A tleap script that builds the chain and sets N, CA, C and O, in Angstrom:
source leaprc.protein.ff14SB
mol = sequence {
  NMET ALA ASP LYS PRO SER VAL LEU PHE VAL
  CYS VAL HIE ASN ALA GLY ARG SER GLN MET
  ALA ALA ALA TRP LEU ALA HIE LEU ALA GLY
  ASP ARG VAL GLU VAL ARG SER ALA GLY SER
  ASP PRO GLY SER ALA VAL ASN PRO ALA ALA
  VAL GLU ALA MET ALA GLU VAL GLY VAL ASP
  ILE SER GLY GLU THR PRO LYS VAL LEU THR
  VAL ASP ALA VAL ARG GLU SER ASP VAL CYS
  VAL THR MET GLY CYS GLY ASP THR CYS PRO
  VAL PHE PRO GLY LYS ARG TYR LEU ASP TRP
  LYS LEU GLU ASP PRO ALA GLY GLN GLY VAL
  GLU ALA VAL ARG PRO ILE ARG ASP GLU ILE
  ARG THR LEU VAL GLU GLY LEU ILE ALA GLU
  ILE ALA PRO ALA LYS PRO GLU SER ARG CGLY
}
set mol.1.N position { 0.754 -1.478 0.186 }
set mol.1.CA position { -0.018 -0.166 -0.113 }
set mol.1.C position { 0.625 1.365 -0.070 }
set mol.1.O position { 1.116 1.646 1.023 }
set mol.2.N position { 0.672 2.007 -0.702 }
set mol.2.CA position { 1.810 3.457 -0.786 }
set mol.2.C position { 1.475 4.143 0.612 }
set mol.2.O position { 1.066 3.683 1.678 }
set mol.3.N position { 1.802 5.401 0.192 }
set mol.3.CA position { 1.756 6.250 1.863 }
set mol.3.C position { 0.479 7.051 1.914 }
set mol.3.O position { 0.202 7.887 2.774 }
set mol.4.N position { -0.172 6.737 1.014 }
set mol.4.CA position { -1.418 7.186 1.053 }
set mol.4.C position { -2.193 5.952 0.570 }
set mol.4.O position { -1.962 5.278 -0.433 }
set mol.5.N position { -3.225 5.783 1.549 }
set mol.5.CA position { -4.227 4.408 0.449 }
set mol.5.C position { -4.967 4.954 0.289 }
set mol.5.O position { -5.407 6.000 0.767 }
set mol.6.N position { -5.427 3.838 -0.965 }
set mol.6.CA position { -6.756 4.839 -1.515 }
set mol.6.C position { -7.738 3.863 -2.129 }
set mol.6.O position { -7.527 2.985 -2.966 }
set mol.7.N position { -9.026 4.267 -1.431 }
set mol.7.CA position { -9.968 3.289 -0.865 }
set mol.7.C position { -11.103 3.668 -2.317 }
set mol.7.O position { -11.161 4.742 -2.916 }
set mol.8.N position { -11.917 2.405 -2.597 }
set mol.8.CA position { -12.972 3.018 -3.276 }
set mol.8.C position { -14.108 2.495 -3.094 }
set mol.8.O position { -14.071 1.359 -3.565 }
set mol.9.N position { -15.083 2.720 -2.666 }
set mol.9.CA position { -16.808 2.308 -1.833 }
set mol.9.C position { -17.340 1.872 -3.553 }
set mol.9.O position { -17.050 2.468 -4.590 }
set mol.10.N position { -18.171 0.671 -3.382 }
set mol.10.CA position { -18.954 0.523 -4.451 }
set mol.10.C position { -19.787 0.208 -4.153 }
set mol.10.O position { -19.663 -0.253 -3.019 }
set mol.11.N position { -21.397 0.101 -4.745 }
set mol.11.CA position { -22.906 0.081 -4.084 }
set mol.11.C position { -23.270 0.335 -5.839 }
set mol.11.O position { -22.540 1.029 -6.545 }
set mol.12.N position { -24.586 -0.398 -6.385 }
set mol.12.CA position { -25.276 -0.538 -7.617 }
set mol.12.C position { -25.290 0.919 -8.091 }
set mol.12.O position { -24.675 1.343 -9.070 }
set mol.13.N position { -26.093 1.647 -7.248 }
set mol.13.CA position { -26.848 3.409 -7.863 }
set mol.13.C position { -25.091 4.539 -7.332 }
set mol.13.O position { -24.800 5.693 -7.645 }
set mol.14.N position { -24.598 3.885 -6.780 }
set mol.14.CA position { -23.482 4.879 -5.968 }
set mol.14.C position { -24.247 6.411 -5.643 }
set mol.14.O position { -23.981 7.565 -5.980 }
set mol.15.N position { -25.360 5.766 -4.789 }
set mol.15.CA position { -26.349 7.314 -4.321 }
set mol.15.C position { -26.828 7.497 -3.386 }
set mol.15.O position { -27.558 8.446 -3.099 }
set mol.16.N position { -26.313 6.092 -2.345 }
set mol.16.CA position { -26.506 6.340 -1.445 }
set mol.16.C position { -25.208 5.684 0.097 }
set mol.16.O position { -24.662 6.310 1.006 }
set mol.17.N position { -25.178 4.081 -0.325 }
set mol.17.CA position { -24.322 3.584 0.733 }
set mol.17.C position { -23.108 3.783 0.747 }
set mol.17.O position { -22.370 3.610 1.717 }
set mol.18.N position { -22.650 4.342 -0.837 }
set mol.18.CA position { -21.328 4.127 -1.350 }
set mol.18.C position { -20.608 6.170 -1.012 }
set mol.18.O position { -19.493 6.618 -0.742 }
set mol.19.N position { -22.002 6.824 -1.237 }
set mol.19.CA position { -21.509 8.087 -1.408 }
set mol.19.C position { -20.960 8.234 0.515 }
set mol.19.O position { -19.885 8.703 0.886 }
set mol.20.N position { -21.849 7.791 1.248 }
set mol.20.CA position { -21.988 8.050 2.205 }
set mol.20.C position { -20.722 7.528 3.292 }
set mol.20.O position { -20.174 8.085 4.244 }
set mol.21.N position { -20.573 6.309 2.710 }
set mol.21.CA position { -18.917 6.107 3.063 }
set mol.21.C position { -18.058 6.731 2.648 }
set mol.21.O position { -17.070 6.842 3.373 }
set mol.22.N position { -18.056 7.309 1.508 }
set mol.22.CA position { -16.844 8.143 0.746 }
set mol.22.C position { -16.534 9.022 1.493 }
set mol.22.O position { -15.375 9.114 1.898 }
set mol.23.N position { -17.747 10.101 1.948 }
set mol.23.CA position { -17.926 11.042 2.497 }
set mol.23.C position { -17.337 10.910 4.044 }
set mol.23.O position { -16.451 11.659 4.456 }
set mol.24.N position { -17.967 9.820 4.882 }
set mol.24.CA position { -17.301 9.968 5.774 }
set mol.24.C position { -15.626 9.820 6.199 }
set mol.24.O position { -15.032 10.362 7.131 }
set mol.25.N position { -15.000 8.682 4.933 }
set mol.25.CA position { -14.145 8.675 5.259 }
set mol.25.C position { -13.321 9.578 4.262 }
set mol.25.O position { -12.375 9.209 3.565 }
set mol.26.N position { -13.748 10.548 4.321 }
set mol.26.CA position { -13.067 11.682 3.724 }
set mol.26.C position { -13.011 12.917 5.169 }
set mol.26.O position { -12.087 13.501 5.736 }
set mol.27.N position { -14.141 12.904 5.297 }
set mol.27.CA position { -14.022 13.905 6.344 }
set mol.27.C position { -13.673 13.198 7.995 }
set mol.27.O position { -13.416 13.874 8.990 }
set mol.28.N position { -13.734 11.982 7.953 }
set mol.28.CA position { -12.958 11.613 9.264 }
set mol.28.C position { -11.345 11.190 8.901 }
set mol.28.O position { -10.590 11.313 9.866 }
set mol.29.N position { -10.906 10.852 8.016 }
set mol.29.CA position { -9.452 10.620 7.637 }
set mol.29.C position { -9.163 11.749 7.221 }
set mol.29.O position { -8.338 12.029 8.091 }
set mol.30.N position { -9.202 12.961 6.323 }
set mol.30.CA position { -9.154 13.642 5.472 }
set mol.30.C position { -7.925 13.562 4.528 }
set mol.30.O position { -8.160 12.908 3.511 }
set mol.31.N position { -7.007 13.934 4.595 }
set mol.31.CA position { -6.136 13.959 3.510 }
set mol.31.C position { -5.027 12.055 3.595 }
set mol.31.O position { -4.672 11.390 2.621 }
set mol.32.N position { -4.835 11.794 4.809 }
set mol.32.CA position { -4.478 10.534 4.702 }
set mol.32.C position { -4.897 9.559 3.950 }
set mol.32.O position { -4.089 8.648 3.771 }
set mol.33.N position { -5.706 9.495 3.560 }
set mol.33.CA position { -6.330 8.380 2.225 }
set mol.33.C position { -7.093 9.419 1.097 }
set mol.33.O position { -7.661 10.499 1.256 }
set mol.34.N position { -6.859 8.647 -0.021 }
set mol.34.CA position { -7.565 8.902 -1.308 }
set mol.34.C position { -9.106 7.885 -1.128 }
set mol.34.O position { -9.395 6.878 -0.481 }
set mol.35.N position { -9.728 8.658 -1.944 }
set mol.35.CA position { -11.634 8.643 -2.065 }
set mol.35.C position { -12.112 8.456 -2.891 }
set mol.35.O position { -12.040 9.467 -3.589 }
set mol.36.N position { -12.854 7.422 -3.548 }
set mol.36.CA position { -13.114 7.193 -4.476 }
set mol.36.C position { -15.086 6.407 -3.968 }
set mol.36.O position { -15.519 5.731 -3.036 }
set mol.37.N position { -15.570 6.915 -4.985 }
set mol.37.CA position { -16.842 6.187 -5.096 }
set mol.37.C position { -17.429 5.891 -5.974 }
set mol.37.O position { -17.600 6.917 -6.634 }
set mol.38.N position { -18.196 4.510 -6.763 }
set mol.38.CA position { -18.907 4.410 -7.891 }
set mol.38.C position { -19.855 3.631 -8.142 }
set mol.38.O position { -19.841 2.621 -7.438 }
set mol.39.N position { -20.792 3.709 -8.972 }
set mol.39.CA position { -21.504 2.378 -8.792 }
set mol.39.C position { -21.721 1.597 -10.581 }
set mol.39.O position { -21.480 1.986 -11.724 }
set mol.40.N position { -22.331 0.273 -9.927 }
set mol.40.CA position { -22.290 -0.729 -11.127 }
set mol.40.C position { -23.489 -0.363 -12.366 }
set mol.40.O position { -23.505 -0.652 -13.562 }
set mol.41.N position { -24.300 0.273 -11.648 }
set mol.41.CA position { -25.269 1.011 -12.515 }
set mol.41.C position { -26.009 2.531 -11.804 }
set mol.41.O position { -27.118 2.678 -11.291 }
set mol.42.N position { -24.968 3.459 -12.009 }
set mol.42.CA position { -25.058 4.845 -11.631 }
set mol.42.C position { -26.221 5.163 -11.628 }
set mol.42.O position { -26.779 4.721 -12.631 }
set mol.43.N position { -27.190 5.991 -10.674 }
set mol.43.CA position { -28.467 6.367 -10.413 }
set mol.43.C position { -28.073 7.725 -11.098 }
set mol.43.O position { -26.898 7.984 -11.359 }
set mol.44.N position { -28.936 8.436 -11.330 }
set mol.44.CA position { -29.110 10.150 -12.020 }
set mol.44.C position { -28.930 11.176 -10.523 }
set mol.44.O position { -28.943 12.380 -10.778 }
set mol.45.N position { -28.776 10.827 -9.095 }
set mol.45.CA position { -28.804 11.656 -8.442 }
set mol.45.C position { -28.463 10.819 -6.703 }
set mol.45.O position { -28.926 9.790 -6.212 }
set mol.46.N position { -27.822 11.470 -6.363 }
set mol.46.CA position { -27.617 11.064 -5.155 }
set mol.46.C position { -28.640 10.901 -4.126 }
set mol.46.O position { -29.394 11.873 -4.108 }
set mol.47.N position { -28.895 10.097 -3.350 }
set mol.47.CA position { -30.519 9.669 -2.220 }
set mol.47.C position { -30.736 10.946 -1.390 }
set mol.47.O position { -30.024 11.138 -0.405 }
set mol.48.N position { -31.820 11.950 -1.794 }
set mol.48.CA position { -32.017 12.899 -0.869 }
set mol.48.C position { -32.159 12.719 0.755 }
set mol.48.O position { -31.985 13.559 1.638 }
set mol.49.N position { -32.448 11.652 0.826 }
set mol.49.CA position { -32.413 11.043 2.110 }
set mol.49.C position { -30.788 10.865 2.710 }
set mol.49.O position { -30.592 11.082 3.905 }
set mol.50.N position { -29.846 10.531 1.966 }
set mol.50.CA position { -28.857 10.178 2.386 }
set mol.50.C position { -28.219 11.853 2.677 }
set mol.50.O position { -27.590 12.068 3.713 }
set mol.51.N position { -28.401 12.696 1.903 }
set mol.51.CA position { -27.839 13.925 1.778 }
set mol.51.C position { -28.413 14.203 2.987 }
set mol.51.O position { -27.727 14.330 4.002 }
set mol.52.N position { -29.448 14.297 2.982 }
set mol.52.CA position { -29.831 14.980 4.619 }
set mol.52.C position { -29.748 14.128 6.077 }
set mol.52.O position { -29.983 14.627 7.178 }
set mol.53.N position { -29.507 13.261 5.921 }
set mol.53.CA position { -28.617 12.573 7.105 }
set mol.53.C position { -27.243 12.669 7.218 }
set mol.53.O position { -26.671 12.638 8.308 }
set mol.54.N position { -26.489 12.823 5.789 }
set mol.54.CA position { -25.298 13.341 6.374 }
set mol.54.C position { -25.063 14.859 7.115 }
set mol.54.O position { -24.173 15.132 7.921 }
set mol.55.N position { -26.234 15.854 6.549 }
set mol.55.CA position { -25.832 16.889 6.572 }
set mol.55.C position { -26.090 17.126 8.123 }
set mol.55.O position { -25.559 18.011 8.794 }
set mol.56.N position { -26.922 16.260 8.533 }
set mol.56.CA position { -26.915 16.336 10.125 }
set mol.56.C position { -26.443 15.968 10.805 }
set mol.56.O position { -26.889 15.925 11.952 }
set mol.57.N position { -25.096 15.427 10.408 }
set mol.57.CA position { -24.183 14.941 10.896 }
set mol.57.C position { -23.370 16.021 10.693 }
set mol.57.O position { -22.598 16.012 11.651 }
set mol.58.N position { -22.994 17.353 9.671 }
set mol.58.CA position { -21.999 18.371 9.392 }
set mol.58.C position { -21.562 18.214 8.372 }
set mol.58.O position { -20.767 19.022 7.892 }
set mol.59.N position { -22.100 16.726 7.512 }
set mol.59.CA position { -21.390 16.474 6.261 }
set mol.59.C position { -21.631 16.781 4.777 }
set mol.59.O position { -22.050 15.729 4.295 }
set mol.60.N position { -21.560 17.807 3.737 }
set mol.60.CA position { -22.042 17.421 2.961 }
set mol.60.C position { -22.066 17.285 1.794 }
set mol.60.O position { -21.538 18.092 1.029 }
set mol.61.N position { -22.723 16.168 1.395 }
set mol.61.CA position { -22.657 15.545 0.052 }
set mol.61.C position { -23.782 15.881 -1.254 }
set mol.61.O position { -24.182 15.232 -2.221 }
set mol.62.N position { -24.042 17.237 -0.721 }
set mol.62.CA position { -25.360 17.670 -1.437 }
set mol.62.C position { -24.781 17.965 -3.018 }
set mol.62.O position { -25.583 17.946 -3.952 }
set mol.63.N position { -23.250 18.254 -3.265 }
set mol.63.CA position { -22.652 18.858 -4.653 }
set mol.63.C position { -22.089 17.295 -5.046 }
set mol.63.O position { -21.197 17.367 -5.891 }
set mol.64.N position { -22.446 15.726 -4.573 }
set mol.64.CA position { -21.875 14.750 -5.294 }
set mol.64.C position { -22.977 14.077 -6.645 }
set mol.64.O position { -24.077 14.557 -6.916 }
set mol.65.N position { -22.525 13.229 -7.145 }
set mol.65.CA position { -23.006 13.023 -8.128 }
set mol.65.C position { -23.171 11.435 -8.412 }
set mol.65.O position { -22.058 11.690 -8.873 }
set mol.66.N position { -23.375 10.343 -8.564 }
set mol.66.CA position { -22.779 8.882 -9.053 }
set mol.66.C position { -22.284 8.924 -10.119 }
set mol.66.O position { -22.495 9.612 -11.118 }
set mol.67.N position { -21.510 8.049 -9.847 }
set mol.67.CA position { -20.221 7.815 -11.067 }
set mol.67.C position { -20.068 6.473 -11.507 }
set mol.67.O position { -19.697 5.810 -10.539 }
set mol.68.N position { -20.187 5.740 -12.562 }
set mol.68.CA position { -20.066 4.420 -13.214 }
set mol.68.C position { -18.651 4.044 -12.951 }
set mol.68.O position { -17.644 4.599 -13.390 }
set mol.69.N position { -18.741 2.960 -12.125 }
set mol.69.CA position { -17.545 1.838 -11.439 }
set mol.69.C position { -16.695 1.572 -13.072 }
set mol.69.O position { -17.299 1.178 -14.070 }
set mol.70.N position { -15.631 1.797 -13.047 }
set mol.70.CA position { -14.339 1.672 -14.300 }
set mol.70.C position { -13.554 0.369 -13.913 }
set mol.70.O position { -13.975 -0.249 -12.935 }
set mol.71.N position { -12.828 0.051 -14.354 }
set mol.71.CA position { -11.729 -1.099 -14.411 }
set mol.71.C position { -10.613 -0.207 -13.537 }
set mol.71.O position { -10.323 -0.481 -12.372 }
set mol.72.N position { -10.085 0.810 -14.227 }
set mol.72.CA position { -9.363 1.801 -13.522 }
set mol.72.C position { -9.616 2.134 -12.298 }
set mol.72.O position { -8.693 1.863 -11.529 }
set mol.73.N position { -10.413 2.562 -11.889 }
set mol.73.CA position { -10.476 2.935 -10.669 }
set mol.73.C position { -10.500 1.859 -9.527 }
set mol.73.O position { -10.141 2.087 -8.371 }
set mol.74.N position { -10.939 0.728 -9.969 }
set mol.74.CA position { -10.654 -0.623 -9.057 }
set mol.74.C position { -9.235 -0.906 -8.564 }
set mol.74.O position { -8.827 -1.280 -7.464 }
set mol.75.N position { -8.392 -0.518 -10.095 }
set mol.75.CA position { -7.437 -1.339 -10.507 }
set mol.75.C position { -6.364 -0.306 -9.669 }
set mol.75.O position { -5.203 -0.428 -9.278 }
set mol.76.N position { -7.473 0.867 -9.606 }
set mol.76.CA position { -6.053 2.269 -9.104 }
set mol.76.C position { -6.208 2.263 -7.230 }
set mol.76.O position { -5.582 2.962 -6.434 }
set mol.77.N position { -7.056 1.422 -7.002 }
set mol.77.CA position { -7.260 1.450 -5.442 }
set mol.77.C position { -6.406 0.277 -4.789 }
set mol.77.O position { -5.964 -0.691 -5.408 }
set mol.78.N position { -6.237 0.549 -3.325 }
set mol.78.CA position { -5.699 -0.281 -2.536 }
set mol.78.C position { -6.618 -0.915 -2.233 }
set mol.78.O position { -6.656 -2.044 -2.721 }
set mol.79.N position { -7.940 -0.430 -1.165 }
set mol.79.CA position { -9.409 -1.119 -0.670 }
set mol.79.C position { -10.390 -0.754 -1.980 }
set mol.79.O position { -10.423 0.174 -2.789 }
set mol.80.N position { -11.327 -2.214 -1.718 }
set mol.80.CA position { -12.456 -1.474 -2.744 }
set mol.80.C position { -13.289 -2.355 -1.915 }
set mol.80.O position { -13.033 -3.529 -1.648 }
set mol.81.N position { -14.473 -1.571 -1.472 }
set mol.81.CA position { -15.071 -1.776 -0.440 }
set mol.81.C position { -16.505 -1.899 -1.096 }
set mol.81.O position { -17.098 -0.845 -1.325 }
set mol.82.N position { -17.329 -3.531 -1.534 }
set mol.82.CA position { -18.274 -3.290 -2.090 }
set mol.82.C position { -19.242 -3.546 -1.134 }
set mol.82.O position { -18.995 -4.150 -0.090 }
set mol.83.N position { -20.717 -2.968 -1.547 }
set mol.83.CA position { -21.432 -2.759 -0.524 }
set mol.83.C position { -23.524 -3.296 -1.747 }
set mol.83.O position { -24.420 -2.634 -2.270 }
set mol.84.N position { -23.293 -4.377 -1.613 }
set mol.84.CA position { -24.407 -4.762 -2.406 }
set mol.84.C position { -24.202 -5.220 -4.037 }
set mol.84.O position { -24.961 -5.817 -4.801 }
set mol.85.N position { -23.157 -4.801 -4.175 }
set mol.85.CA position { -23.214 -5.327 -5.959 }
set mol.85.C position { -23.075 -6.825 -6.606 }
set mol.85.O position { -23.331 -7.178 -7.757 }
set mol.86.N position { -22.620 -7.541 -5.577 }
set mol.86.CA position { -22.894 -8.581 -5.821 }
set mol.86.C position { -21.197 -8.486 -7.216 }
set mol.86.O position { -20.323 -7.625 -7.318 }
set mol.87.N position { -21.399 -9.642 -7.919 }
set mol.87.CA position { -20.093 -10.300 -8.680 }
set mol.87.C position { -19.641 -9.021 -9.425 }
set mol.87.O position { -18.460 -9.078 -9.766 }
set mol.88.N position { -20.218 -8.002 -9.728 }
set mol.88.CA position { -20.202 -6.481 -10.765 }
set mol.88.C position { -18.644 -6.110 -10.544 }
set mol.88.O position { -17.877 -5.585 -11.351 }
set mol.89.N position { -18.402 -6.524 -9.246 }
set mol.89.CA position { -16.564 -5.138 -9.254 }
set mol.89.C position { -15.301 -6.306 -9.854 }
set mol.89.O position { -15.061 -7.491 -9.622 }
set mol.90.N position { -14.661 -5.193 -10.771 }
set mol.90.CA position { -13.453 -6.102 -11.300 }
set mol.90.C position { -12.753 -6.649 -9.984 }
set mol.90.O position { -12.859 -6.074 -8.901 }
set mol.91.N position { -11.980 -7.896 -10.193 }
set mol.91.CA position { -11.357 -8.515 -8.979 }
set mol.91.C position { -9.526 -8.473 -9.867 }
set mol.91.O position { -9.172 -9.176 -10.814 }
set mol.92.N position { -8.890 -7.655 -9.300 }
set mol.92.CA position { -7.749 -7.807 -9.680 }
set mol.92.C position { -6.595 -8.684 -8.168 }
set mol.92.O position { -6.862 -8.357 -7.012 }
set mol.93.N position { -5.814 -9.375 -8.344 }
set mol.93.CA position { -4.809 -9.565 -7.688 }
set mol.93.C position { -4.096 -8.880 -6.606 }
set mol.93.O position { -4.003 -7.723 -7.016 }
set mol.94.N position { -3.692 -8.929 -5.770 }
set mol.94.CA position { -3.169 -8.007 -4.713 }
set mol.94.C position { -3.924 -7.209 -4.057 }
set mol.94.O position { -3.441 -6.822 -2.992 }
set mol.95.N position { -5.212 -6.729 -4.394 }
set mol.95.CA position { -6.633 -5.729 -4.074 }
set mol.95.C position { -6.748 -6.315 -2.613 }
set mol.95.O position { -6.629 -7.517 -2.375 }
set mol.96.N position { -6.980 -5.393 -1.700 }
set mol.96.CA position { -7.671 -6.185 -1.234 }
set mol.96.C position { -9.432 -5.369 -0.985 }
set mol.96.O position { -9.745 -4.186 -0.851 }
set mol.97.N position { -10.482 -6.966 -1.017 }
set mol.97.CA position { -11.555 -6.100 -1.278 }
set mol.97.C position { -12.445 -7.202 0.112 }
set mol.97.O position { -12.415 -8.403 0.383 }
set mol.98.N position { -13.057 -6.169 0.608 }
set mol.98.CA position { -13.906 -6.116 1.626 }
set mol.98.C position { -15.806 -5.988 1.200 }
set mol.98.O position { -16.036 -5.064 0.420 }
set mol.99.N position { -16.796 -6.636 1.551 }
set mol.99.CA position { -18.147 -6.468 1.447 }
set mol.99.C position { -18.730 -6.463 2.339 }
set mol.99.O position { -18.917 -7.465 3.029 }
set mol.100.N position { -19.328 -4.970 2.652 }
set mol.100.CA position { -20.106 -4.764 4.361 }
set mol.100.C position { -21.348 -4.727 3.183 }
set mol.100.O position { -21.543 -4.388 2.016 }
set mol.101.N position { -22.479 -5.714 5.113 }
set mol.101.CA position { -23.485 -5.763 4.149 }
set mol.101.C position { -24.500 -4.767 4.948 }
set mol.101.O position { -24.682 -4.696 6.163 }
set mol.102.N position { -24.998 -4.152 4.083 }
set mol.102.CA position { -25.933 -2.962 4.759 }
set mol.102.C position { -26.665 -2.680 4.272 }
set mol.102.O position { -26.409 -2.543 3.075 }
set mol.103.N position { -28.293 -2.320 4.738 }
set mol.103.CA position { -29.413 -2.005 4.094 }
set mol.103.C position { -29.094 -1.050 3.146 }
set mol.103.O position { -28.164 -0.246 3.079 }
set mol.104.N position { -30.242 -1.335 2.267 }
set mol.104.CA position { -30.467 -0.024 0.819 }
set mol.104.C position { -31.198 1.310 1.363 }
set mol.104.O position { -32.311 1.341 1.889 }
set mol.105.N position { -30.441 2.276 1.155 }
set mol.105.CA position { -31.511 3.109 1.557 }
set mol.105.C position { -31.905 3.415 0.681 }
set mol.105.O position { -32.480 4.457 0.999 }
set mol.106.N position { -32.128 3.192 -0.881 }
set mol.106.CA position { -33.120 3.531 -1.993 }
set mol.106.C position { -34.830 3.659 -1.146 }
set mol.106.O position { -35.281 2.973 -0.229 }
set mol.107.N position { -35.339 4.596 -1.762 }
set mol.107.CA position { -36.481 4.778 -1.608 }
set mol.107.C position { -36.884 5.085 -0.485 }
set mol.107.O position { -38.048 5.485 -0.487 }
set mol.108.N position { -36.107 5.043 1.032 }
set mol.108.CA position { -36.519 5.222 2.137 }
set mol.108.C position { -36.081 6.575 2.482 }
set mol.108.O position { -35.223 7.275 1.944 }
set mol.109.N position { -36.867 6.812 3.519 }
set mol.109.CA position { -37.031 8.040 4.334 }
set mol.109.C position { -35.510 8.310 5.509 }
set mol.109.O position { -34.839 7.486 6.130 }
set mol.110.N position { -35.443 9.384 5.447 }
set mol.110.CA position { -34.220 9.691 6.428 }
set mol.110.C position { -33.871 9.053 7.760 }
set mol.110.O position { -32.726 8.944 8.200 }
set mol.111.N position { -35.142 8.587 8.437 }
set mol.111.CA position { -35.505 8.077 9.775 }
set mol.111.C position { -34.647 6.897 9.494 }
set mol.111.O position { -33.672 6.633 10.199 }
set mol.112.N position { -35.055 6.085 8.320 }
set mol.112.CA position { -34.381 4.998 7.983 }
set mol.112.C position { -33.253 5.119 7.546 }
set mol.112.O position { -32.742 4.007 7.413 }
set mol.113.N position { -32.364 6.217 7.146 }
set mol.113.CA position { -31.464 6.178 6.800 }
set mol.113.C position { -30.341 6.438 7.855 }
set mol.113.O position { -29.260 5.848 7.859 }
set mol.114.N position { -30.736 7.412 8.764 }
set mol.114.CA position { -29.557 7.350 9.934 }
set mol.114.C position { -29.216 6.167 10.383 }
set mol.114.O position { -28.025 6.215 10.693 }
set mol.115.N position { -29.699 5.041 10.590 }
set mol.115.CA position { -29.337 4.018 11.352 }
set mol.115.C position { -27.808 3.352 10.420 }
set mol.115.O position { -26.720 2.941 10.823 }
set mol.116.N position { -28.373 3.503 9.123 }
set mol.116.CA position { -27.341 3.283 7.884 }
set mol.116.C position { -26.485 4.043 7.998 }
set mol.116.O position { -25.378 3.505 8.001 }
set mol.117.N position { -26.483 5.201 8.107 }
set mol.117.CA position { -25.574 6.362 8.269 }
set mol.117.C position { -24.612 5.878 9.493 }
set mol.117.O position { -23.412 5.635 9.370 }
set mol.118.N position { -25.251 5.799 10.512 }
set mol.118.CA position { -24.053 5.082 11.845 }
set mol.118.C position { -23.593 4.225 11.488 }
set mol.118.O position { -22.383 4.320 11.695 }
set mol.119.N position { -23.927 3.033 10.860 }
set mol.119.CA position { -23.517 2.033 10.745 }
set mol.119.C position { -21.855 2.186 9.397 }
set mol.119.O position { -20.888 1.425 9.378 }
set mol.120.N position { -21.960 2.719 8.994 }
set mol.120.CA position { -21.108 2.737 7.904 }
set mol.120.C position { -20.420 3.873 8.761 }
set mol.120.O position { -19.214 3.684 8.924 }
set mol.121.N position { -20.799 4.706 9.186 }
set mol.121.CA position { -19.261 5.687 10.247 }
set mol.121.C position { -18.668 4.893 10.887 }
set mol.121.O position { -17.439 4.952 10.847 }
set mol.122.N position { -19.299 3.890 11.687 }
set mol.122.CA position { -18.731 2.607 12.245 }
set mol.122.C position { -17.789 2.162 11.418 }
set mol.122.O position { -16.692 2.721 11.407 }
set mol.123.N position { -18.022 1.236 10.707 }
set mol.123.CA position { -16.941 0.498 9.439 }
set mol.123.C position { -15.731 1.528 9.109 }
set mol.123.O position { -14.525 1.279 9.093 }
set mol.124.N position { -16.417 2.799 8.841 }
set mol.124.CA position { -15.000 3.692 7.856 }
set mol.124.C position { -13.917 3.372 9.287 }
set mol.124.O position { -13.241 2.347 9.207 }
set mol.125.N position { -13.809 3.996 10.202 }
set mol.125.CA position { -14.204 3.976 11.281 }
set mol.125.C position { -12.644 3.085 11.995 }
set mol.125.O position { -11.622 3.338 12.632 }
set mol.126.N position { -13.473 1.769 11.256 }
set mol.126.CA position { -12.298 0.712 11.732 }
set mol.126.C position { -11.921 0.849 11.093 }
set mol.126.O position { -10.774 1.053 11.490 }
set mol.127.N position { -11.930 1.036 9.041 }
set mol.127.CA position { -11.226 1.089 7.982 }
set mol.127.C position { -10.168 1.726 8.283 }
set mol.127.O position { -9.222 1.410 7.562 }
set mol.128.N position { -9.907 2.604 9.162 }
set mol.128.CA position { -9.113 4.327 8.890 }
set mol.128.C position { -8.082 3.632 10.319 }
set mol.128.O position { -6.875 3.462 10.148 }
set mol.129.N position { -8.485 3.428 11.126 }
set mol.129.CA position { -7.691 2.432 12.270 }
set mol.129.C position { -6.851 1.309 11.756 }
set mol.129.O position { -5.926 1.021 12.516 }
set mol.130.N position { -6.934 0.575 10.624 }
set mol.130.CA position { -6.463 -0.347 9.732 }
set mol.130.C position { -5.305 0.159 8.619 }
set mol.130.O position { -4.218 -0.342 8.331 }
set mol.131.N position { -5.921 1.240 8.164 }
set mol.131.CA position { -5.028 1.918 7.001 }
set mol.131.C position { -4.470 3.133 7.394 }
set mol.131.O position { -3.399 3.545 6.950 }
set mol.132.N position { -4.988 3.577 8.010 }
set mol.132.CA position { -4.461 4.757 7.907 }
set mol.132.C position { -4.887 5.722 9.342 }
set mol.132.O position { -5.531 6.770 9.295 }
set mol.133.N position { -4.191 4.882 10.962 }
set mol.133.CA position { -4.159 5.442 11.686 }
set mol.133.C position { -3.674 6.735 12.068 }
set mol.133.O position { -2.534 6.722 11.604 }
set mol.134.N position { -3.807 7.640 12.524 }
set mol.134.CA position { -3.710 9.083 13.086 }
set mol.134.C position { -1.602 8.716 13.667 }
set mol.134.O position { -1.086 7.997 14.523 }
set mol.135.N position { -1.049 9.693 12.602 }
set mol.135.CA position { 0.318 9.692 13.502 }
set mol.135.C position { 0.462 10.360 14.684 }
set mol.135.O position { 0.132 11.538 14.819 }
set mol.136.N position { 1.048 9.523 15.758 }
set mol.136.CA position { 1.347 10.615 16.767 }
set mol.136.C position { 1.623 12.262 16.597 }
set mol.136.O position { 1.756 12.751 15.475 }
set mol.137.N position { 1.658 12.641 17.170 }
set mol.137.CA position { 1.973 14.346 17.166 }
set mol.137.C position { 3.785 14.251 17.494 }
set mol.137.O position { 4.306 13.145 17.641 }
set mol.138.N position { 4.349 15.134 17.552 }
set mol.138.CA position { 5.701 14.778 17.523 }
set mol.138.C position { 5.682 16.197 18.401 }
set mol.138.O position { 5.181 17.282 18.106 }
set mol.139.N position { 6.702 15.621 20.056 }
set mol.139.CA position { 6.434 17.114 20.710 }
set mol.139.C position { 8.295 17.441 20.372 }
set mol.139.O position { 9.185 16.672 20.011 }
set mol.140.N position { 8.306 19.078 20.721 }
set mol.140.CA position { 9.158 19.227 20.469 }
set mol.140.C position { 9.647 20.995 20.345 }
set mol.140.O position { 10.792 21.297 20.009 }
savepdb mol mol.pdb
quit
């Protein structure tokens, strides 16, 4: 893994789970990690309930748009996290693949999306601890 690990989050529409995961990773890890997200069949817009749920915790994903999953995105990532996209994600030797079993927020209101958002945050925090732990501040 490079000095700055790269993570790709993939779900079918790249409109809910993968967008929230990418936003959490960028928010919590800052510039210690390169973040990508994509979908095997991207939607036309990010799920409004996901946008609202993330805004409630101070993370703005309103400007994001669903992106199509490409072979290059997988190739360029150290870790590929799938969320219900089945076998559509290309597999390359030497990559780390994780599959997070998360409820799909599509078509649900913000009340149903909040627990998914919170579960994703917990998973992202665990991933950060593994791949990009905070460096202790030097005293001098």
